[in-house]
C-alpha positions as CSV (number, residue, x, y, z in Angstrom):
1,M,-8.4,30.1,-23.0
2,A,-5.5,28.3,-21.3
3,N,-6.4,25.6,-18.8
4,D,-5.6,26.1,-15.1
5,Y,-2.9,23.4,-15.2
6,D,-0.7,21.4,-17.5
7,V,-1.5,18.2,-15.6
8,I,-3.9,17.3,-12.8
9,I,-3.0,14.1,-10.9
10,I,-5.7,12.4,-8.8
11,G,-4.1,10.6,-5.9
12,S,-0.6,10.8,-4.3
13,G,0.4,7.1,-4.0
14,F,2.9,5.1,-6.0
15,G,1.4,6.3,-9.2
16,G,0.6,9.9,-8.4
17,S,3.8,10.8,-6.5
18,V,6.0,9.3,-9.1
19,T,4.4,11.0,-12.1
20,A,4.2,14.3,-10.3
21,C,7.9,14.2,-9.6
22,R,9.1,13.1,-13.0
23,L,6.9,15.5,-14.9
24,A,8.1,18.3,-12.7
25,E,11.7,17.3,-13.3
26,R,11.0,17.6,-17.1
27,G,10.1,21.2,-16.6
28,L,6.3,21.2,-16.2
29,R,5.5,23.8,-13.5
30,R,1.7,23.8,-13.5
31,I,1.0,20.5,-11.9
32,L,-1.7,19.9,-9.3
33,V,-2.0,16.8,-7.1
34,L,-5.4,16.2,-5.6
35,E,-5.4,13.9,-2.6
36,R,-8.6,12.8,-0.8
37,G,-6.8,12.2,2.6
38,R,-5.0,14.3,5.1
39,E,-1.4,15.5,5.2
40,W,-0.3,13.4,8.1
41,Q,2.3,14.5,10.6
42,V,4.0,12.3,13.3
43,E,2.0,14.0,16.0
44,D,-1.3,13.3,14.2
45,Y,-0.8,9.6,13.6
46,P,-4.0,7.7,14.5
47,W,-2.4,5.8,17.4
48,R,-1.8,9.2,18.9
49,K,-5.3,10.4,18.2
50,S,-7.5,7.4,18.2
51,N,-10.5,9.0,16.5
52,R,-8.7,9.2,13.2
53,W,-8.4,5.5,12.2
54,L,-11.0,5.2,9.4
55,Y,-11.7,7.0,6.2
56,D,-15.3,6.9,4.9
57,P,-15.4,7.7,1.1
58,E,-19.2,8.4,1.5
59,A,-18.8,10.8,4.3
60,P,-15.1,12.0,4.4
61,E,-16.1,15.2,6.1
62,V,-17.1,13.1,9.2
63,A,-14.4,10.4,8.9
64,S,-11.1,11.3,7.1
65,G,-8.8,8.8,8.8
66,W,-5.8,6.7,8.1
67,V,-7.2,3.7,6.3
68,D,-10.1,3.1,4.0
69,L,-11.7,-0.4,4.5
70,R,-14.0,-1.5,1.7
71,F,-16.4,-4.4,2.6
72,F,-17.6,-6.3,-0.4
73,D,-19.6,-9.6,-0.3
74,D,-16.6,-11.9,-0.3
75,L,-13.6,-9.7,0.3
76,I,-12.3,-6.7,2.3
77,V,-9.9,-4.3,0.8
78,A,-7.6,-2.1,2.9
79,Q,-6.3,1.2,1.4
80,G,-4.3,4.1,2.6
81,A,-5.8,7.6,2.8
82,G,-3.4,10.5,3.0
83,V,-0.6,12.4,1.2
84,G,1.6,9.5,0.2
85,G,-1.2,7.1,-0.5
86,G,-0.6,3.4,0.0
87,S,3.0,4.1,1.1
88,L,1.6,5.2,4.5
89,I,0.1,1.7,5.3
90,Y,2.2,-0.7,3.3
91,A,4.8,-3.0,4.9
92,N,7.9,-1.3,3.3
93,V,8.6,-4.1,0.8
94,S,10.0,-2.8,-2.5
95,V,10.7,-6.0,-4.4
96,K,11.1,-6.4,-8.2
97,P,8.6,-8.5,-10.1
98,K,9.4,-11.7,-11.8
99,A,10.4,-11.5,-15.5
100,E,8.3,-14.6,-16.4
101,H,5.0,-13.0,-15.2
102,F,5.1,-10.5,-18.1
103,A,4.8,-13.4,-20.6
104,R,1.0,-13.3,-20.6
105,G,-1.8,-10.9,-20.1
106,W,0.3,-7.7,-20.7
107,P,0.7,-5.5,-23.8
108,R,3.7,-6.7,-25.8
109,E,5.6,-3.5,-25.0
110,I,5.6,-4.3,-21.3
111,T,8.4,-6.7,-20.5
112,Y,10.8,-7.0,-17.6
113,A,13.6,-5.6,-19.8
114,A,11.4,-2.5,-20.6
115,L,10.8,-1.9,-16.9
116,D,14.2,-2.8,-15.5
117,S,15.8,0.7,-15.5
118,Y,12.6,2.1,-14.0
119,L,12.6,-0.5,-11.3
120,D,16.1,0.5,-10.4
121,A,15.2,4.1,-10.4
122,V,12.4,3.4,-7.9
123,G,14.8,1.5,-5.6
124,E,17.2,4.3,-5.6
125,M,14.6,7.0,-4.9
126,L,13.1,5.0,-2.0
127,G,16.6,4.2,-0.6
128,V,15.9,0.5,-0.3
129,Q,18.0,-1.6,2.2
130,V,17.8,-5.0,3.6
131,L,17.6,-5.8,7.3
132,P,21.2,-5.7,8.8
133,D,22.6,-8.9,10.1
134,N,22.9,-7.5,13.6
135,Q,19.2,-6.7,13.7
136,L,17.6,-10.0,12.7
137,T,14.2,-10.5,14.3
138,E,12.9,-13.8,15.7
139,R,10.4,-13.9,12.8
140,F,13.3,-13.7,10.4
141,K,15.1,-16.6,12.2
142,I,11.9,-18.8,12.1
143,M,11.6,-18.1,8.3
144,R,15.3,-19.0,7.7
145,E,15.0,-22.1,9.9
146,G,11.8,-23.2,8.2
147,A,13.4,-22.8,4.7
148,E,16.3,-24.9,5.8
149,K,14.2,-27.7,7.3
150,I,11.9,-28.2,4.3
151,G,14.9,-28.1,1.9
152,A,14.1,-24.6,0.5
153,S,17.2,-22.7,1.6
154,Q,17.9,-21.5,-1.9
155,R,14.5,-19.9,-2.0
156,F,15.0,-17.9,1.2
157,S,16.3,-14.3,1.1
158,K,16.1,-10.9,2.7
159,L,13.6,-8.5,1.1
160,P,14.5,-5.0,0.0
161,L,12.8,-2.5,2.3
162,A,12.1,1.2,1.9
163,V,13.5,1.7,5.5
164,T,16.6,3.4,6.7
165,F,18.7,1.4,9.2
166,S,21.7,2.3,11.3
167,D,24.3,-0.4,12.1
168,S,24.6,1.2,15.6
169,W,21.3,-0.2,16.6
170,N,21.0,-3.8,17.9
171,Y,18.9,-5.9,20.3
172,Q,21.5,-5.8,23.1
173,L,21.0,-2.0,23.7
174,A,19.4,-0.9,26.9
175,D,15.9,0.5,26.3
176,R,16.5,-0.7,22.7
177,F,13.1,0.5,21.4
178,D,13.5,4.0,22.7
179,E,13.4,6.7,20.1
180,K,16.7,8.1,21.5
181,H,18.5,5.4,19.6
182,S,17.2,6.7,16.2
183,V,19.9,8.5,14.3
184,T,18.6,11.7,12.7
185,W,19.6,12.4,9.1
186,T,18.6,14.5,6.2
187,N,17.6,12.8,2.9
188,P,18.5,13.9,-0.6
189,Q,15.2,15.8,-0.8
190,G,16.0,17.8,2.3
191,Q,13.6,15.9,4.6
192,Q,14.6,15.1,8.1
193,Q,14.2,11.5,9.0
194,G,15.5,8.9,11.6
195,T,16.7,5.4,11.5
196,C,14.8,2.3,12.5
197,V,14.5,1.3,16.2
198,H,12.2,-1.7,15.5
199,R,9.1,-0.1,17.1
200,G,6.9,-2.2,14.8
201,Y,4.6,0.7,13.8
202,C,5.4,0.5,10.0
203,D,1.7,0.2,9.0
204,V,0.3,2.8,11.4
205,G,2.9,5.6,11.2
206,C,6.6,5.3,12.0
207,P,7.3,7.7,14.9
208,V,11.0,8.2,13.9
209,K,10.3,8.5,10.2
210,A,12.6,5.7,9.3
211,K,10.1,4.5,6.8
212,N,10.7,6.1,3.4
213,T,7.2,7.0,2.5
214,L,6.4,8.9,-0.7
215,D,5.8,12.2,0.9
216,L,9.5,12.2,2.0
217,N,11.0,11.5,-1.4
218,Y,9.1,11.6,-4.7
219,L,6.5,14.0,-3.6
220,A,9.0,16.2,-1.6
221,R,11.1,16.6,-4.8
222,A,8.0,17.4,-6.8
223,R,7.0,20.1,-4.4
224,S,10.5,21.5,-4.4
225,K,10.0,22.0,-8.2
226,G,6.7,23.8,-7.9
227,V,4.1,21.0,-7.8
228,T,0.9,22.0,-5.8
229,V,-0.5,19.3,-3.5
230,K,-4.0,19.8,-2.1
231,P,-5.0,17.3,0.6
232,L,-8.6,16.6,1.5
233,H,-9.8,17.0,-2.1
234,L,-12.1,14.2,-3.2
235,V,-12.6,14.0,-7.0
236,R,-16.1,13.3,-8.1
237,L,-16.1,13.7,-11.9
238,I,-14.0,14.2,-15.0
239,E,-15.4,15.7,-18.1
240,P,-13.7,16.4,-21.4
241,L,-13.3,19.9,-22.8
242,E,-12.5,21.1,-26.3
243,R,-8.9,20.9,-25.2
244,G,-8.2,18.9,-22.0
245,Y,-10.4,18.0,-19.1
246,R,-12.3,19.5,-16.2
247,V,-12.0,17.8,-12.8
248,R,-14.7,18.4,-10.3
249,F,-14.0,17.7,-6.6
250,D,-15.2,18.3,-3.1
251,E,-12.9,20.1,-0.7
252,I,-13.3,18.4,2.6
253,E,-13.4,20.4,5.8
254,P,-13.4,17.9,8.6
255,D,-12.0,20.1,11.4
256,H,-14.3,23.1,10.7
257,A,-17.9,22.8,9.7
258,H,-17.8,19.1,8.8
259,S,-18.7,20.0,5.3
260,C,-17.6,19.7,1.7
261,T,-17.2,22.6,-0.6
262,P,-17.5,21.9,-4.4
263,G,-14.8,23.1,-6.7
264,S,-13.2,22.4,-10.1
265,A,-10.0,22.9,-12.1
266,T,-9.0,22.3,-15.7
267,A,-5.9,20.8,-17.2
268,D,-4.5,19.7,-20.6
269,R,-3.9,16.2,-19.2
270,V,-5.3,14.3,-16.3
271,I,-3.7,11.3,-14.6
272,L,-5.8,9.0,-12.4
273,A,-3.7,7.5,-9.6
274,A,-6.4,6.8,-7.0
275,G,-5.6,3.1,-6.7
276,S,-7.3,0.1,-8.1
277,L,-10.7,0.8,-6.5
278,G,-10.5,4.6,-6.6
279,S,-9.5,5.0,-10.3
280,T,-11.9,2.3,-11.5
281,E,-14.8,3.7,-9.5
282,L,-14.2,7.2,-10.8
283,L,-14.2,6.0,-14.4
284,L,-17.2,3.8,-13.9
285,R,-19.1,6.8,-12.6
286,C,-18.0,9.0,-15.5
287,R,-19.2,6.3,-18.0
288,D,-22.3,4.8,-16.4
289,Q,-23.6,7.4,-14.0
290,Y,-22.7,10.9,-15.2
291,R,-22.0,9.8,-18.8
292,T,-19.2,12.3,-19.3
293,L,-16.9,9.6,-20.7
294,P,-19.2,7.3,-22.6
295,R,-16.6,5.8,-24.9
296,L,-14.6,4.2,-22.1
297,S,-13.8,0.5,-22.8
298,P,-16.4,-2.2,-22.0
299,Y,-13.4,-3.9,-20.3
300,L,-13.6,-1.3,-17.5
301,G,-13.9,-3.0,-14.1
302,L,-12.9,-6.5,-15.4
303,G,-9.7,-8.5,-14.5
304,W,-9.6,-7.4,-10.9
305,S,-7.2,-9.3,-8.6
306,S,-6.7,-9.6,-4.8
307,N,-3.1,-10.6,-5.6
308,G,-3.6,-13.8,-3.6
309,D,-3.0,-12.2,-0.1
310,F,-3.4,-14.4,2.9
311,L,-2.4,-14.4,6.6
312,T,-2.1,-17.5,8.8
313,P,-1.3,-17.0,12.5
314,A,0.8,-19.7,14.1
315,F,1.8,-20.0,17.8
316,Y,5.1,-20.8,19.5
317,P,4.4,-20.8,23.2
318,H,7.7,-22.4,24.2
319,R,10.1,-20.6,21.9
320,E,12.8,-18.5,23.5
321,P,13.4,-15.7,22.7
322,A,9.7,-15.1,22.0
323,V,8.6,-14.4,18.4
324,S,7.4,-10.9,19.4
325,P,5.7,-9.9,16.1
326,S,5.2,-6.3,17.3
327,H,8.9,-5.6,17.2
328,G,10.9,-5.0,14.1
329,P,10.0,-4.1,10.5
330,T,6.6,-5.6,9.5
331,I,8.1,-7.9,6.8
332,T,11.8,-8.7,6.4
333,S,12.3,-11.9,4.4
334,V,10.8,-14.3,1.8
335,I,10.6,-18.0,0.8
336,D,10.0,-17.6,-2.9
337,F,7.9,-20.3,-4.7
338,L,6.9,-18.1,-7.7
339,D,8.9,-20.2,-10.1
340,N,6.8,-23.3,-9.3
341,K,6.0,-24.6,-12.8
342,E,4.1,-27.7,-11.6
343,G,1.7,-26.2,-9.0
344,E,0.5,-23.0,-7.4
345,Q,2.9,-20.0,-7.3
346,F,3.2,-18.0,-4.1
347,F,5.5,-15.8,-2.0
348,I,5.8,-16.7,1.7
349,E,6.8,-13.8,4.1
350,D,7.2,-13.3,7.8
351,G,4.7,-10.9,9.2
352,G,4.4,-8.3,11.9
353,V,1.5,-6.8,13.8
354,P,1.6,-3.4,15.5
355,D,0.7,-3.5,19.2
356,L,-1.9,-0.7,19.3
357,L,-2.3,-0.9,23.1
358,K,1.4,-0.4,23.4
359,A,1.2,2.5,21.0
360,Y,-1.7,4.1,22.9
361,L,0.1,3.8,26.2
362,D,3.3,5.2,24.8
363,S,1.5,8.1,23.4
364,H,-0.9,8.9,26.2
365,L,1.0,8.2,29.4
366,P,2.3,11.4,31.0
367,K,6.0,12.0,30.5
368,W,6.6,15.1,32.6
369,G,5.2,16.8,35.6
370,G,3.8,15.6,38.9
371,S,5.8,14.3,41.8
372,R,9.0,12.3,41.6
373,M,7.1,9.2,42.5
374,A,4.5,9.8,39.7
375,R,7.3,10.4,37.2
376,T,9.0,7.2,38.2
377,F,5.8,5.3,38.1
378,F,4.8,6.4,34.6
379,K,8.4,5.9,33.3
380,S,8.3,2.3,34.5
381,L,4.9,1.7,33.1
382,R,5.9,3.1,29.7
383,E,9.1,1.0,29.6
384,A,7.1,-2.1,30.5
385,A,4.6,-1.3,27.7
386,L,7.4,-0.9,25.2
387,E,9.1,-4.1,26.2
388,H,6.1,-6.4,26.6
389,D,4.3,-7.8,23.6
390,V,0.8,-9.2,24.2
391,L,1.1,-11.3,21.1
392,E,4.7,-12.4,21.8
393,H,4.1,-16.1,21.0
394,M,2.4,-15.5,17.6
395,M,4.0,-15.9,14.2
396,P,1.9,-14.2,11.5
397,W,2.8,-16.1,8.3
398,F,2.1,-13.8,5.3
399,A,1.8,-14.6,1.6
400,Q,0.8,-13.4,-1.8
401,G,0.1,-15.6,-4.8
402,I,-1.0,-15.8,-8.4
403,D,-4.8,-15.8,-8.2
404,A,-7.3,-16.0,-11.1
405,A,-7.6,-12.2,-11.5
406,D,-11.2,-12.6,-12.6
407,G,-13.0,-10.2,-10.4
408,K,-15.4,-7.5,-11.7
409,L,-15.9,-4.1,-10.2
410,Y,-19.2,-2.3,-11.1
411,L,-21.7,0.2,-9.9
412,G,-24.7,-1.4,-8.2
413,R,-27.5,-0.4,-5.9
414,R,-28.1,-1.0,-2.2
415,L,-31.3,-2.7,-1.1
416,C,-31.7,-0.2,1.7
417,A,-31.0,2.8,-0.6
418,P,-31.7,1.8,-4.3
419,W,-31.4,5.4,-5.4
420,R,-27.7,5.4,-4.6
421,R,-25.1,3.7,-6.8
422,V,-22.1,2.2,-5.0
423,L,-19.0,0.3,-6.0
424,K,-19.5,-3.4,-5.9
425,L,-17.3,-6.4,-6.6
426,N,-18.4,-9.6,-8.3
427,W,-15.6,-12.1,-7.2
428,D,-16.0,-15.8,-7.1
429,V,-13.4,-17.6,-5.0
430,K,-13.6,-20.9,-6.8
431,R,-10.9,-20.2,-9.4
432,S,-8.6,-18.7,-6.7
433,E,-9.3,-21.2,-3.9
434,A,-6.4,-23.5,-5.0
435,I,-3.8,-20.9,-4.5
436,I,-5.1,-20.0,-1.0
437,E,-5.2,-23.6,0.1
438,A,-1.6,-24.1,-1.3
439,I,-0.5,-21.1,0.8
440,I,-2.2,-22.5,3.9
441,A,-0.6,-25.9,3.4
442,M,2.9,-24.3,3.1
443,H,2.3,-22.2,6.3
444,K,1.3,-25.4,8.1
445,K,4.4,-27.2,6.8
446,L,6.7,-24.4,7.9
447,T,5.0,-24.2,11.3
448,A,5.5,-27.9,11.9
449,A,9.1,-27.8,10.7
450,T,9.9,-25.0,13.2
451,N,8.1,-26.6,16.2
452,G,5.1,-24.4,16.2
453,E,2.2,-25.9,18.1
454,K,-0.8,-24.9,16.2
455,V,-2.1,-22.8,13.2
456,W,-5.2,-20.7,13.6
457,L,-7.3,-20.3,10.4
458,P,-9.7,-17.4,10.5
459,P,-13.3,-18.4,10.2
460,T,-13.7,-15.7,7.5
461,W,-11.9,-18.3,5.3
462,T,-12.9,-21.6,6.8
463,L,-16.6,-20.8,7.0
464,F,-17.2,-18.2,4.4
465,K,-14.3,-18.3,2.0
466,N,-13.8,-14.5,2.4
467,L,-10.4,-12.8,2.1
468,V,-8.7,-9.6,3.1
469,T,-6.3,-7.8,0.8
470,P,-4.1,-4.7,1.0
471,H,-2.9,-5.2,-2.6
472,P,-5.9,-4.7,-5.0
473,L,-4.9,-4.8,-8.6
474,G,-6.7,-4.3,-11.9
475,G,-10.0,-2.7,-13.0
476,C,-8.4,-0.3,-15.6
477,N,-6.2,-3.0,-17.1
478,M,-3.5,-2.4,-19.7
479,G,-4.4,-4.0,-23.1
480,E,-3.6,-4.0,-26.8
481,T,-6.9,-2.4,-27.7
482,A,-10.1,-1.2,-26.1
483,A,-11.5,-4.6,-26.5
484,S,-8.9,-6.1,-24.2
485,G,-8.1,-3.3,-21.8
486,V,-8.9,0.2,-20.6
487,V,-5.5,1.8,-21.2
488,N,-2.6,1.2,-23.6
489,H,0.9,0.3,-22.7
490,A,1.7,4.0,-22.0
491,G,-1.2,4.3,-19.5
492,E,-3.3,6.4,-21.8
493,V,-7.1,5.7,-21.8
494,F,-8.4,4.3,-25.1
495,N,-10.6,6.9,-26.9
496,Y,-9.6,9.7,-24.6
497,P,-6.2,11.3,-25.5
498,G,-4.6,13.1,-22.6
499,L,-6.4,11.0,-20.0
500,Y,-4.1,8.5,-18.1
501,V,-4.2,5.9,-15.4
502,A,-1.0,5.2,-13.5
503,D,-1.6,3.0,-10.5
504,G,-2.4,-0.6,-9.5
505,A,-5.6,-0.4,-11.5
506,I,-3.7,-0.9,-14.8
507,I,-2.0,-4.2,-13.7
508,P,-3.7,-6.9,-15.7
509,E,-2.5,-10.0,-13.8
510,A,-1.6,-10.9,-10.3
511,V,2.1,-10.4,-9.7
512,G,2.1,-12.7,-6.7
513,L,4.4,-10.5,-4.5
514,N,4.2,-7.0,-3.0
515,P,3.3,-4.8,-6.0
516,S,4.4,-1.3,-5.0
517,R,7.7,-1.3,-7.0
518,T,6.0,-2.7,-10.1
519,I,3.3,0.1,-9.8
520,A,5.9,2.8,-9.3
521,A,8.1,1.5,-12.2
522,L,5.0,1.6,-14.5
523,A,4.4,5.1,-13.4
524,E,8.0,6.0,-14.1
525,R,7.6,4.7,-17.6
526,I,4.2,6.4,-18.2
527,A,5.8,9.8,-17.1
528,A,8.8,9.2,-19.4
529,L,6.5,8.5,-22.4
530,M,4.0,11.4,-21.9
531,Q,4.3,14.0,-24.7
C-alpha cells in the first residue's frame, strides 16, 4: 500500500522550512511538516501573554511556550519552539560562512563554491538588508568607534539582516518607536508585514512583523503549494518499513485537556530538522532506547559544538546619547577576527536586550475607555515606558568563535528517576577555554578603547566555567563514512536510505559566526539532491 506522504519533515526551522518549500516547488504535493511548538500570532507573543514563555519537552501539554531552555551540567542551550523554529528567537543575522572553514572536518563535496549559489538563494528568500545609514544605533556607533581605535577598521562592517527597513524611519521622529511609523507591505509570498521601528523585540516576537521569519517566506510558499503543517506535534519515534518509514508522534492539546494524543503517519522519505539537540536525541532514542534504527553510526552524538557563543556586558554611564540596548535590531554589525591565523578566531558583534518590562506595560496598559484623565494618564505612562530604557547604559558585547567542537550528546539516567532516560551532554570546557578568554580579552579592549567604565563577567563563567548558547551545532555530523559521521554530504543517514537530517545537527565544525544561513544553504542543497 502507498504511504500516507511522499515526505515527512520533522521540525520547521531553517532545515525544515527550506526543504519543505523546495521539494514542494519540485512538484511533490504530499508533504507533511510536524512541528512540536505553536503557530504563533502577534497577539499571542509571550510578552503579551506572560504564561507562555517556556517550552518543556517532557511535559509540552503543560508548557508549550516560546523558548526551550536545556540545562546541562556545564552549558545551557536556548532553542525556539514554534512554526518557524529558530527563526522566531534568533537575532536576524543571515551572514555567509567563511570559505576557509570548509577546509577541514567536512566531506570533500562540501566547499564554499558548492554552497555559494544556495547561500545567495537563502539571502534572496529572506530579503536580507543592512541597517540604513539614517538608523544607526548607539551600539553600532560604539562598535565602529572601537574598531577604529584598536586599528581594526578594515574588520568592521554592517551585517546582513533578515529584517525589512524603511528609509522613512529615523531617530528624529516624534514617538519614533510607535507602530504607526511602520510601513505595511505585502511580501512575495503574499504575507502582510511591516517595516522596522526599532522596538528591540527581535528575539521575543516582532510586533510589526518586520522580522522575516521562516513562516512568512519559505514556509508560506510551501503551504501555498499544498504542504501540510501540523503544529503541536512532538515526534517520539521513527521506524523503518518495507518501503519508507513510520513516524510516531504525540499531538499536544495544551488549551483543552492538557493531554497528548498518540498518532502516526508513514512516508517514503523522512527529513529530521528538529535542530542539533532535537534531531540527535530522536536518533539516539531510536538506536539506543527503542532500537528501531540499530544500524545508526557509532558517531551519533559526537562532535557537538556551542559555536563559541559568549556575552560580556559593559557599562557606559556617562555616554550621551545613552547606549539603550533595548532599541534597534538585536545585532547590526561585526568586527571580524575569523581570519586570525596566529591565534583564536572569533566574531565580535554588538548586542541588544529586549526590555520585557517595557513590553509588558505596552501590552497591558489600557489604551481606550475610561475618563479623559485616565486616557491621558495611561497614554503618558505608555510613552514613558517606550522611551525609557532601564538598561540604557549597558553595552552587551556579543561574540561567536571557533571552539573545539568536542562535546558528546547521549542518553543518560537521572539519579532521582533512574528509570527515565534523558538527553545529556558530556562537554569539557578545557579545550574551548582559550577561545572564550580571547573573546573576553577583546571585549575588554574594545570597552577601554571606547571609554566604557567596567565589564561585568557573569559568575557562571568566572566561578563555574559554564556557558549559554543559542547556536548548538553537531551531533549528527556530516562525514565521508559511517565511521566518521552520521549522514553523508547529501544529508542522508548512513545505512538508512530515504532518511535525512537537514539542520544544525549535521554541521561537523564550529563556524564561528551566526550559523542560520549556513544551515539553510545546506538544506537547500539537500533538497536539490534528493531523488
